[in-house]
C-alpha positions as CSV (number, residue, x, y, z in Angstrom):
1,M,223.9,74.1,262.7
2,D,220.5,73.2,262.6
3,I,220.0,77.2,264.6
4,V,222.7,78.3,261.9
5,F,220.8,76.9,259.1
6,T,216.9,77.9,260.3
7,S,218.5,81.8,260.6
8,L,219.5,81.8,256.8
9,V,216.0,80.4,255.8
10,L,214.1,82.5,257.3
11,L,216.6,85.2,256.3
12,F,215.6,84.2,252.8
13,A,212.4,84.1,253.4
14,V,212.7,87.8,254.8
15,A,214.4,88.9,251.4
16,L,212.5,86.7,249.0
17,S,209.7,88.3,250.0
18,G,210.6,92.2,248.6
19,V,211.8,90.4,244.8
20,L,208.1,87.8,246.1
21,I,206.5,91.7,245.7
22,G,207.5,92.7,242.4
23,L,207.2,89.8,240.4
24,L,203.8,89.7,241.3
25,P,201.0,90.4,238.9
26,F,198.7,92.8,241.9
27,A,199.8,94.4,244.3
28,A,199.9,92.4,247.3
29,P,200.7,93.6,251.2
30,K,204.1,92.7,252.1
31,P,203.2,91.1,255.6
32,M,200.6,88.8,253.8
33,V,203.5,87.5,251.1
34,Q,205.6,86.7,254.3
35,I,203.3,85.2,256.3
36,A,202.5,83.0,253.1
37,I,206.6,82.2,253.0
38,G,206.4,81.1,256.1
39,S,203.2,79.1,255.8
40,A,205.1,77.4,253.3
41,L,208.1,76.5,254.4
42,A,206.1,74.8,257.6
43,L,203.9,72.7,255.3
44,P,205.1,69.0,254.3
45,G,208.5,68.9,251.8
46,F,210.4,71.8,253.9
47,S,208.5,70.7,257.5
48,L,210.7,73.7,259.6
49,H,209.5,74.2,262.6
50,V,211.1,77.3,265.1
51,S,209.9,76.3,269.0
52,L,208.9,80.3,269.7
53,D,209.8,81.1,272.8
54,P,207.8,84.7,273.8
55,D,210.4,86.3,275.9
56,L,213.1,86.0,273.7
57,F,211.0,86.8,270.3
58,F,210.6,90.0,272.5
59,L,213.7,90.5,273.4
60,L,215.6,89.8,270.0
61,F,212.3,91.7,267.9
62,I,210.1,94.6,269.8
63,P,212.8,96.9,270.9
64,P,214.9,97.7,267.7
65,L,211.0,98.1,266.1
66,L,209.2,100.2,268.5
67,F,212.9,101.9,269.0
68,A,213.0,102.7,265.0
69,D,209.5,104.0,265.4
70,G,210.2,106.5,268.2
71,W,213.6,107.9,266.5
72,R,211.3,108.7,263.6
73,M,207.9,109.8,265.4
74,P,207.5,113.8,264.6
75,R,208.5,115.3,268.0
76,R,206.2,118.4,266.8
77,E,203.2,116.6,265.7
78,F,203.7,114.3,269.0
79,R,202.8,116.9,271.3
80,R,200.2,118.6,269.4
81,L,198.4,115.0,268.6
82,G,198.7,114.3,272.3
83,A,195.1,114.3,273.3
84,P,194.0,112.1,270.3
85,I,196.6,110.0,270.8
86,V,196.2,109.2,274.0
87,A,192.8,108.5,273.6
88,L,193.7,105.6,271.3
89,A,196.6,104.4,272.9
90,L,194.9,104.6,276.6
91,G,191.1,104.7,276.5
92,L,190.5,102.5,273.2
93,V,192.7,100.0,274.6
94,L,190.3,100.0,278.2
95,F,187.4,99.4,276.0
96,T,188.7,96.9,273.8
97,V,189.6,94.8,276.8
98,V,186.4,95.5,278.2
99,C,184.1,94.8,275.3
100,V,186.1,91.8,273.9
101,G,186.2,90.2,277.4
102,Y,182.5,90.1,277.3
103,F,182.0,89.0,273.8
104,V,184.0,86.2,274.4
105,H,183.0,84.6,277.5
106,W,179.7,85.0,276.3
107,I,180.2,84.0,272.6
108,I,182.8,80.9,274.1
109,P,181.5,78.0,276.3
110,G,183.8,78.0,279.4
111,V,185.6,80.6,278.7
112,P,186.1,82.5,282.4
113,L,186.0,87.1,282.0
114,S,188.8,87.3,283.1
115,V,190.7,85.0,280.5
116,G,188.1,86.4,277.7
117,F,190.0,90.3,279.1
118,A,192.8,88.6,278.5
119,L,192.2,88.3,275.6
120,G,190.7,91.1,274.5
121,A,194.2,93.4,275.6
122,V,196.0,90.7,273.5
123,L,193.9,92.1,270.4
124,S,194.0,96.0,271.9
125,P,198.1,96.9,270.4
126,T,198.4,97.6,266.7
127,D,201.0,98.0,264.1
128,A,201.4,101.0,262.5
129,L,204.1,99.8,259.9
130,A,201.4,97.3,258.6
131,V,199.6,100.3,257.9
132,S,201.9,101.4,255.5
133,S,202.5,98.0,254.2
134,V,198.8,97.4,253.7
135,S,198.3,101.2,252.1
136,G,199.9,99.8,249.0
137,R,201.3,103.2,246.7
138,T,198.6,104.9,248.9
139,T,199.6,108.0,250.5
140,M,197.7,108.3,254.4
141,P,197.2,111.6,255.4
142,R,199.7,113.2,257.3
143,R,198.1,113.9,260.4
144,L,196.4,111.1,260.5
145,M,199.7,108.7,260.7
146,H,201.0,110.7,263.0
147,I,198.3,109.2,265.1
148,L,198.4,106.4,264.3
149,Q,202.2,106.3,264.7
150,G,201.6,108.0,268.0
151,E,199.0,105.3,269.0
152,A,200.9,102.5,268.1
153,L,204.1,103.8,270.3
154,M,201.6,103.5,273.2
155,N,199.0,100.9,273.2
156,D,201.6,98.5,273.3
157,A,202.7,99.3,276.6
158,S,198.9,100.1,278.0
159,A,197.8,96.9,276.0
160,L,200.5,94.5,277.9
161,V,200.2,95.5,281.5
162,A,196.1,95.4,280.9
163,L,197.1,91.4,279.1
164,R,199.7,91.0,282.8
165,F,196.8,92.2,285.0
166,A,194.4,89.9,283.0
167,I,196.5,87.0,283.3
168,A,197.0,87.1,287.5
169,A,192.6,87.4,287.6
170,A,192.7,84.6,285.9
171,L,195.6,82.9,288.1
172,T,194.4,83.9,291.4
173,G,190.8,84.4,290.6
174,S,190.4,88.1,291.9
175,F,191.1,91.7,290.9
176,A,192.3,95.2,292.5
177,L,191.4,98.5,290.7
178,G,192.8,100.6,292.6
179,P,196.3,98.7,293.3
180,A,195.9,97.8,289.5
181,T,196.1,101.2,288.3
182,M,198.9,102.9,290.6
183,S,200.6,99.5,289.5
184,F,200.0,100.2,285.8
185,I,201.1,103.8,286.3
186,L,204.4,103.4,288.1
187,I,205.3,100.7,285.2
188,A,204.6,103.1,282.6
189,S,206.1,105.9,284.2
190,G,209.0,104.2,285.4
191,G,209.4,103.1,281.7
192,L,209.9,106.4,280.4
193,L,212.0,107.4,282.6
194,V,214.8,104.8,282.2
195,G,214.4,105.0,278.2
196,I,214.9,108.9,278.9
197,A,217.6,108.6,281.2
198,L,219.5,106.0,279.0
199,G,219.0,108.4,275.7
200,W,220.6,111.6,278.0
201,L,223.4,109.0,279.3
202,F,224.5,107.3,275.8
203,S,224.1,110.8,273.9
204,G,226.7,112.5,276.5
205,L,229.0,109.3,276.2
206,R,228.5,110.3,272.6
207,S,229.8,113.9,272.5
208,Y,232.7,113.5,275.2
209,L,234.1,110.4,273.2
210,T,233.8,112.2,270.2
211,H,235.6,115.1,271.9
212,W,238.5,112.8,272.1
213,R,238.9,112.0,268.4
214,A,237.4,108.6,269.2
215,D,234.3,109.4,266.6
216,D,234.9,106.2,264.6
217,P,231.5,105.8,263.1
218,A,230.9,102.5,262.7
219,S,231.5,102.3,266.1
220,H,229.3,104.7,267.3
221,V,226.1,103.0,264.9
222,A,227.3,99.8,266.2
223,L,226.6,100.9,270.0
224,L,223.2,102.9,268.6
225,M,221.7,100.0,268.0
226,L,222.3,98.3,271.3
227,I,220.9,101.0,273.0
228,P,217.0,100.2,272.3
229,Y,218.1,96.3,273.9
230,A,220.0,98.0,277.0
231,A,217.0,100.4,277.6
232,Y,214.4,97.2,277.5
233,L,216.5,95.5,279.6
234,L,217.4,97.9,282.0
235,A,214.1,99.0,282.7
236,D,213.0,95.0,282.5
237,A,215.3,94.6,285.0
238,L,213.8,97.2,287.3
239,G,210.4,96.0,286.8
240,V,209.0,99.2,284.4
241,S,207.9,98.6,281.3
242,G,210.8,97.6,278.8
243,I,208.3,98.8,275.6
244,L,207.4,102.2,276.6
245,S,211.9,102.6,277.6
246,A,213.0,101.9,274.5
247,V,209.7,104.2,272.6
248,A,211.6,107.0,275.0
249,A,215.0,105.8,274.5
250,G,214.5,106.6,270.6
251,M,212.2,109.0,271.2
252,T,214.9,111.1,273.3
253,L,218.0,110.5,270.8
254,N,216.2,112.4,267.6
255,G,215.3,114.8,270.5
256,L,219.2,115.6,271.9
257,N,220.0,116.0,268.0
258,T,222.5,112.7,268.9
259,L,223.7,112.5,264.9
260,K,223.8,116.3,264.1
261,G,227.1,117.6,262.2
262,E,227.7,113.5,261.6
263,L,227.5,112.9,257.5
264,T,228.8,109.4,258.5
265,T,227.8,108.3,261.5
266,R,224.5,109.3,260.3
267,M,224.5,108.1,256.2
268,Q,225.5,104.8,258.5
269,A,223.3,104.7,260.9
270,N,220.3,105.4,258.9
271,S,221.3,102.6,256.2
272,L,222.0,100.1,258.6
273,G,218.5,100.8,260.3
274,S,216.3,100.1,257.5
275,M,217.4,97.2,256.8
276,L,217.3,95.9,259.9
277,E,213.8,97.0,260.7
278,F,213.2,95.2,257.2
279,V,214.8,92.5,258.8
280,F,213.4,92.4,261.9
281,N,209.6,93.3,260.4
282,G,209.8,90.6,258.1
283,M,211.1,88.1,260.0
284,V,208.5,88.6,263.0
285,F,205.3,87.5,259.8
286,V,207.7,85.0,258.3
287,L,207.5,83.3,262.0
288,L,203.9,83.6,261.8
289,G,202.9,81.8,259.0
290,L,206.0,79.2,260.6
291,Q,203.6,78.6,263.2
292,M,199.9,78.9,262.1
293,P,200.1,74.6,261.4
294,H,201.1,74.3,264.9
295,I,198.1,76.8,265.6
296,V,195.8,75.6,264.0
297,A,196.7,71.6,265.3
298,R,196.3,72.6,268.7
299,A,193.3,74.6,268.4
300,T,191.7,71.6,266.9
301,A,192.7,70.2,269.7
302,S,191.0,72.2,271.8
303,V,188.0,73.2,270.0
304,A,185.9,69.8,271.3
305,D,185.7,71.0,274.8
306,I,184.5,74.4,274.4
307,A,182.5,74.5,271.4
308,G,181.5,70.8,271.2
309,G,183.7,69.6,268.4
310,E,182.8,71.5,265.8
311,L,186.0,72.7,264.3
312,W,184.0,75.8,261.8
313,H,183.6,77.7,264.6
314,L,187.4,78.2,265.0
315,G,186.8,80.5,261.8
316,W,183.5,81.8,263.2
317,F,185.4,82.6,266.5
318,V,187.9,84.7,264.2
319,I,185.0,86.7,261.8
320,A,183.0,87.9,265.2
321,I,186.0,89.0,266.8
322,T,187.1,91.0,264.5
323,L,184.2,92.9,263.6
324,V,183.5,93.3,267.8
325,L,186.7,95.3,267.4
326,L,186.1,97.6,264.0
327,A,183.3,98.4,265.6
328,T,184.6,99.2,268.9
329,R,187.4,101.0,267.2
330,Y,184.7,103.4,264.9
331,I,182.6,103.6,267.7
332,W,185.4,105.4,270.0
333,I,186.9,107.4,267.4
334,W,183.3,108.0,266.6
335,L,182.8,109.4,270.2
336,M,186.4,110.7,270.6
337,L,186.2,113.9,267.4
338,W,182.6,114.3,268.4
339,A,184.4,115.0,271.5
340,M,187.0,117.2,270.6
341,R,184.0,119.0,268.6
342,L,182.3,120.4,271.6
343,Q,185.4,120.7,273.1
344,A,186.4,123.5,270.4
345,R,183.5,125.3,269.5
346,W,183.3,125.5,274.1
347,R,186.8,127.2,273.1
348,G,185.8,129.5,270.1
349,E,187.9,127.3,268.1
350,P,187.6,126.1,264.1
351,A,185.7,122.2,265.0
352,P,187.3,119.0,263.5
353,R,184.9,117.7,260.5
354,L,183.3,114.2,261.5
355,S,184.2,112.6,258.6
356,T,182.2,109.3,257.5
357,R,185.5,108.5,255.9
358,V,188.2,109.6,258.6
359,I,186.7,106.8,260.6
360,A,186.4,104.6,258.4
361,I,190.0,105.1,257.1
362,S,190.9,105.3,260.9
363,T,189.3,101.9,262.0
364,L,190.6,99.5,258.7
365,A,194.2,101.2,259.9
366,G,194.1,99.2,263.7
367,V,196.1,96.6,261.7
368,R,197.8,94.0,264.4
369,G,200.8,92.1,264.0
370,A,203.6,91.5,266.1
371,I,203.3,92.3,269.8
372,T,199.3,90.7,269.6
373,L,201.8,87.7,268.4
374,A,204.2,87.6,270.6
375,A,201.3,87.8,273.8
376,A,199.3,85.4,272.4
377,L,201.9,83.3,272.6
378,S,202.5,84.4,275.7
379,L,199.8,83.1,277.8
380,P,200.3,80.4,280.5
381,L,199.9,76.9,280.0
382,T,198.0,76.4,283.2
383,L,196.2,78.1,286.4
384,A,197.6,78.8,290.3
385,D,196.5,74.8,290.4
386,G,198.2,72.7,287.6
387,S,194.9,72.9,285.0
388,P,195.3,73.9,282.3
389,F,194.4,77.6,281.3
390,P,190.9,77.9,279.6
391,A,191.2,77.5,275.8
392,R,194.5,78.9,275.2
393,G,195.0,76.7,272.0
394,V,191.8,79.2,270.7
395,L,192.7,82.2,272.3
396,V,196.4,81.7,270.2
397,F,194.3,80.3,267.0
398,V,191.7,83.8,267.0
399,A,195.3,85.9,267.5
400,A,196.3,84.3,264.9
401,G,193.2,84.4,262.7
402,V,192.8,88.3,264.2
403,I,196.2,89.0,263.0
404,L,195.9,88.0,258.8
405,A,191.9,88.8,259.0
406,S,193.2,93.0,259.7
407,L,195.5,92.4,257.3
408,V,193.4,91.6,254.6
409,I,190.5,94.0,255.7
410,A,193.2,97.1,255.5
411,S,194.7,95.7,252.3
412,I,191.4,96.1,250.6
413,G,189.3,98.8,252.2
414,L,192.0,101.2,252.7
415,P,193.9,101.6,249.6
416,A,190.1,102.6,248.2
417,L,189.2,104.7,251.1
418,L,192.3,106.6,250.4
419,R,192.3,107.0,246.7
420,A,188.6,107.9,247.3
421,G,189.9,110.8,249.5
422,R,192.0,112.9,248.1
423,D,190.0,115.7,249.1
424,L,192.2,114.6,252.6
425,E,194.6,115.3,251.2
426,D,196.6,118.8,251.7
427,D,200.4,120.0,250.8
428,S,201.1,122.1,254.2
429,M,204.1,119.6,254.3
430,A,205.4,120.2,251.3
431,R,205.0,124.0,251.4
432,E,206.8,123.4,255.0
433,E,209.4,121.7,253.1
434,R,209.8,124.2,250.1
435,D,209.5,127.1,253.2
436,A,212.9,125.4,255.0
437,R,214.8,124.7,251.6
438,A,214.4,128.4,251.2
439,T,215.2,129.9,254.1
440,A,218.6,127.3,254.9
441,A,220.0,128.6,251.1
442,Q,219.4,132.4,252.4
443,A,221.5,131.7,254.9
444,A,223.8,129.8,252.6
445,I,223.9,132.3,251.0
446,R,224.6,135.0,253.4
447,V,227.2,132.5,254.6
448,I,228.8,132.2,250.9
449,E,228.2,136.1,250.1
450,A,230.7,137.1,253.2
451,H,233.2,135.2,252.4
452,E,233.3,136.7,249.1
453,R,233.1,140.4,250.8
454,T,236.3,139.0,253.0
455,H,238.7,138.3,250.0
456,A,237.2,141.2,247.5
457,D,240.0,143.4,249.2
458,S,242.6,140.9,249.1
459,R,246.3,142.1,248.0
460,E,246.2,139.2,245.3
461,S,244.4,139.8,243.0
462,G,244.5,136.3,241.8
463,E,243.1,135.1,244.5
464,A,240.6,137.5,244.9
465,R,238.7,136.3,241.4
466,L,239.4,132.7,242.6
467,Y,237.1,133.1,245.4
468,A,234.5,135.1,242.9
469,D,234.9,132.4,240.2
470,A,234.4,129.6,243.3
471,C,231.3,131.9,245.1
472,A,229.7,132.5,241.6
473,R,229.2,128.5,241.2
474,V,228.6,127.8,244.2
475,L,225.8,130.3,244.3
476,S,224.3,128.8,241.4
477,V,223.4,125.9,243.4
478,Y,221.2,127.7,246.2
479,Q,219.4,129.9,243.9
480,P,217.3,128.0,242.5
481,R,215.8,127.1,245.7
482,L,215.1,130.2,247.2
483,D,211.3,129.2,245.9
484,P,208.7,131.8,244.7
485,D,205.7,130.3,245.1
486,N,204.1,132.7,247.4
487,A,204.5,135.6,245.5
488,S,204.3,134.7,241.9
489,D,201.1,134.5,240.0
490,D,203.0,131.4,237.9
491,S,203.5,128.7,240.8
492,A,203.0,126.7,239.2
493,R,205.2,127.7,236.0
494,V,207.7,127.6,239.2
495,R,207.2,124.6,240.7
496,R,207.8,123.1,237.0
497,A,211.1,124.1,236.3
498,F,212.0,123.4,239.9
499,E,211.2,119.1,238.4
500,I,212.6,119.7,235.1
501,E,215.8,120.7,236.8
502,K,215.8,118.3,239.5
503,Q,215.0,115.4,236.1
504,L,218.4,117.8,234.8
505,R,220.7,116.8,237.4
506,L,219.5,113.1,237.8
507,T,219.7,112.5,234.1
508,A,223.6,113.8,234.7
509,L,224.4,112.3,238.0
510,R,222.8,108.3,236.6
511,A,225.5,109.6,233.2
512,E,228.2,109.8,235.8
513,R,228.1,107.0,237.0
514,E,228.0,104.6,234.0
515,E,231.2,106.5,232.8
516,I,232.6,105.7,236.3
517,Y,231.8,102.1,236.2
518,R,233.3,103.0,232.3
519,L,236.4,103.5,233.4
520,R,236.4,100.5,235.8
521,N,235.3,98.0,233.5
522,A,238.0,99.5,231.0
523,L,240.7,99.9,234.1
524,Q,241.8,103.0,233.2
525,I,240.9,103.7,237.7
526,N,240.7,101.4,240.1
527,D,237.8,100.2,242.4
528,E,239.0,102.7,245.2
529,T,238.3,105.3,243.1
530,L,235.2,103.6,242.4
531,R,233.8,103.7,245.4
532,R,234.9,107.3,246.3
533,V,233.4,108.9,243.3
534,L,230.4,107.0,243.7
535,A,230.3,107.7,247.1
536,D,229.5,111.4,246.1
537,I,227.6,110.7,243.4
538,D,225.3,108.6,245.5
539,L,225.0,111.4,248.4
540,L,224.0,113.8,245.6
541,E,221.5,112.0,244.0
542,A,219.5,110.4,247.3
543,A,219.4,114.4,248.2
544,L,217.9,114.4,245.1
545,I,215.5,111.6,245.1
546,G,214.0,112.6,249.3
547,P,213.2,109.2,251.4
548,T,209.8,108.9,250.5
549,A,210.8,108.1,247.1
550,R,214.3,105.9,247.8
551,R,211.7,103.7,249.8
């Protein structure tokens, strides 16, 4: 019963966080609110405590979150932005491990260099979901957000592999670069292959089951939700990266258009996936808040051995290491853009701008989150000889403090920089969406007109008139989507007309919904009729509003 009660309390805390954000008189990032709720639950009066097993934490929360990230990652942008993503996900991780390792070895007495490298690996992964939470209502430039998403997808594996080697060096006192590099390549490539193979297998199995009418949407959605766990566990059993396996499975299933043509399954999967992502990501930060009092207590007990007993050193360590992380990220991004400019000039291509604002936004967007917390808690308790792991309590405290500091700095700095950087925005995605809608409408119009011509010579004149009237009604829905922006001298007027039409359609749909509820309340229709009609209305409204507005 204690486990059930604790789980329900955590679920309630996650749900409460969304309500509190709407009630606060100021804009607060969701992760900070969730951490605050978790810390409050750990105070005397509630005294809620959860013993967090890092392996169990990884298994329950990390695979589905990374799978969802892989599923959402645009394939085209991932290919086009491969160079900066690899530079951040691999090069920046190694640069951070080295810089933080030497800095920690210097400022914290008694910490071996290998342990400093371990902390650098712990602090290397970034969290793209946290970035979207702390940026407020200000939109991140799409190209930059795609780079950050790709970085967060890939740097988890590189950082955790680096952590494995750093811990091995701390336990054994030795490190070999050649075998470590080969091991990294095998672990990463093996994880990717396992995820890709599992994605292909699941897609083929679904096609086979659907062919034989075994296409129950609820069952297929349940199977889809288990794929990240299967990818993680299978890869882990084979000794390769379970994190990269979950990411690769998500990207593979998205690339194979697994849910194409299955409206019910797709809508259920999207709804359930969004809900689970909110709950799992929220629980990660609530659990961090729950751990804070115990992390502080353990760090206070061990700080006397390494910092002369001065408690204020803990805060200094967090601030100093956070500044080092920001500096290393800023320097690396500047060097990366400088190298990209040189390469573009050498090829005779337009060189990207070396914008200080873009570098600053990219630097502050390096928010730490769930992976950093889990990696910190996975540090071993003892060395090979049985002695305590050096400064483990302080290292865990520093990791938790850096997570909080990065969230606070990003929640203050990112909205300001993004508001000041309106010149960074472009409407290429909006134009691309309008062009896609217009092309799709043209295809629909061609098919409808072909049907109308087929039945125009029908022997039954009544049926021909029925087809003509029906085609005219359907065509009236598609004609407004033929956006004439490119050929019109008054594109602003055209866009305004589309916006007015959209608002009128939404107003009409909402009036329909109110009337349907009135009929049910007056007992003129039953609940089954209500649900069936509302499903159609909701689908039309969701298509008009779009995914961004629904969130």
